[in-house]
C-alpha positions in Angstrom: -8.8 81.1 30.8 -10.4 78.7 33.0 -12.9 77.7 30.2 -9.6 76.4 28.0 -8.8 74.3 30.9 -11.7 72.8 30.7 -11.4 72.3 26.8 -8.3 70.9 27.2 -8.9 68.5 29.9 -12.2 67.4 27.7 -9.8 66.9 24.9 -7.7 64.7 26.8 -10.2 62.9 29.3 -11.5 62.3 25.2 -8.3 61.1 24.3 -7.5 58.8 26.3 -10.8 57.5 26.3 -10.1 56.9 22.3 -7.0 55.3 23.4 -8.7 52.4 26.1 -11.0 52.1 23.2 -8.3 51.4 20.4 -6.5 48.9 22.9 -9.3 47.2 23.4 -10.2 46.6 20.2 -6.9 45.6 19.3 -7.6 42.2 22.0 -10.3 41.6 20.7 -8.9 41.5 16.4 -6.1 39.4 18.1 -8.1 36.7 19.8 -10.8 37.0 16.9 -7.2 36.5 14.6 -6.0 33.6 16.9 -9.7 31.6 16.8 -9.2 32.4 12.3 -5.9 31.0 12.5 -7.1 28.3 15.2 -10.0 27.6 12.3 -7.1 27.3 9.2 -5.7 25.0 11.2 -7.9 23.0 11.2 -9.1 22.9 7.8 -5.3 22.8 6.5 -5.6 18.8 8.8 -8.3 17.6 7.0 -6.8 17.7 4.3 -3.6 16.3 5.4 -5.6 13.3 5.7 -5.4 13.7 9.4 -9.0 13.2 9.7 -9.7 10.1 7.1 -12.8 9.9 5.6 -14.4 6.7 4.4 -15.3 6.0 0.6 -16.9 3.8 -1.4 -14.8 0.5 -2.6 -12.8 1.3 -5.8 -12.3 -1.7 -7.7 -10.1 -2.8 -11.1 -10.5 -6.0 -12.4 -7.6 -7.5 -14.5 -6.3 -11.1 -15.7 -2.1 -11.7 -13.8 -0.3 -12.0 -16.6 -2.0 -9.9 -19.2 -0.7 -6.7 -20.6 -3.2 -4.5 -18.6 -6.3 -3.7 -21.0 -10.0 -4.8 -20.9 -10.0 -6.9 -23.6 -7.9 -10.3 -23.2 -8.1 -13.6 -25.2 -6.3 -16.8 -23.7 -6.4 -19.9 -25.4 -8.5 -22.7 -24.9 -8.0 -25.3 -22.1 -5.0 -22.7 -20.5 -6.0 -21.4 -16.7 -6.5 -17.7 -15.7 -6.7 -16.1 -12.9 -9.1 -12.7 -13.0 -7.6 -10.4 -9.8 -9.9 -7.8 -8.2 -7.9 -5.2 -6.7 -9.9 -2.8 -4.4 -9.3 0.0 -2.3 -11.9 1.4 0.5 -12.5 2.8 3.7 -13.8 1.1 6.2 -12.7 -2.3 4.8 -14.8 -4.4 2.0 -17.4 -6.8 3.7 -18.6 -8.4 1.0 -17.3 -9.1 -2.9 -18.3 -11.0 -6.1 -17.4 -11.7 -9.2 -19.9 -11.7 -11.9 -20.2 -13.2 -15.8 -22.0 -12.0 -18.2 -24.0 -10.4 -15.3 -25.1 -13.1 -13.6 -23.2 -13.4 -10.3 -20.6 -16.5 -9.3 -20.6 -18.6 -7.0 -17.7 -18.9 -5.0 -16.3 -20.2 -2.0 -14.4 -18.1 0.8 -14.6 -14.7 2.3 -14.0 -11.4 0.9 -13.1 -9.8 4.1 -10.1 -7.4 4.1 -9.2 -3.8 3.8 -7.3 -1.5 1.9 -5.5 -2.6 -1.4 -6.9 -5.6 -0.5 -6.5 -8.1 -3.5 -9.1 -10.9 -4.4 -8.6 -13.1 -7.5 -11.2 -15.9 -9.2 -9.0 -18.6 -10.9 -10.2 -20.0 -14.4 -9.4 -23.0 -14.9 -9.2 -25.6 -18.4 -11.3 -22.5 -19.9 -13.9 -23.6 -22.5 -16.2 -21.2 -24.5 -18.5 -21.3 -21.9 -16.2 -18.8 -20.2 -16.2 -16.5 -23.0 -17.7 -12.8 -22.1 -17.9 -10.0 -19.5 -16.5 -9.9 -16.1 -16.7 -7.9 -13.4 -16.7 -7.3 -9.7 -19.1 -5.7 -7.3 -17.5 -4.6 -3.8 -19.6 -3.4 -0.8 -18.8 -1.7 2.7 -21.1 0.2 4.9 -21.1 3.5 2.8 -22.0 1.2 -0.4 -21.8 -0.6 -3.4 -18.5 -0.3 -6.2 -18.2 -1.7 -9.3 -15.3 -2.6 -11.1 -14.7 -2.1 -15.0 -15.9 -4.7 -17.6 -13.5 -7.1 -18.5 -13.6 -9.0 -21.6 -12.5 -12.9 -22.0 -12.2 -14.1 -25.8 -11.7 -17.4 -26.0 -9.3 -19.2 -28.9 -10.9 -22.9 -30.4 -7.2 -24.9 -31.0 
């Protein structure tokens, strides 16, 4: 009978040890689960835009007052305004307009930030103004080139 008591006690001790291990493991699982949930929440914050990321400028060139398209016809002698719409982070520090692949010399600076609009006014349009126009915006991340806008000039 003494042997059976020892066996019962050993089983009870073994059971208690297993229960303790189980409890300790539950605590670890909870800590691990909490850590995973925290990481998941941090990733969600990034996707919600709480951590703003830098990107190269996005540029779109268009003619004010004209239907949205990449091919515009204007009358000789008229005035048109080309607008380069920009979105960038960080802000654009340089903006250059190009006519047929050659940079145009302009007065003024391009500075600005999100959603900045920059314009080029062509007064008294002539045949010399015919061709492709683009704009190139630069920030610390890189350069972003706009679409090509073809200007046709109708002679009177």
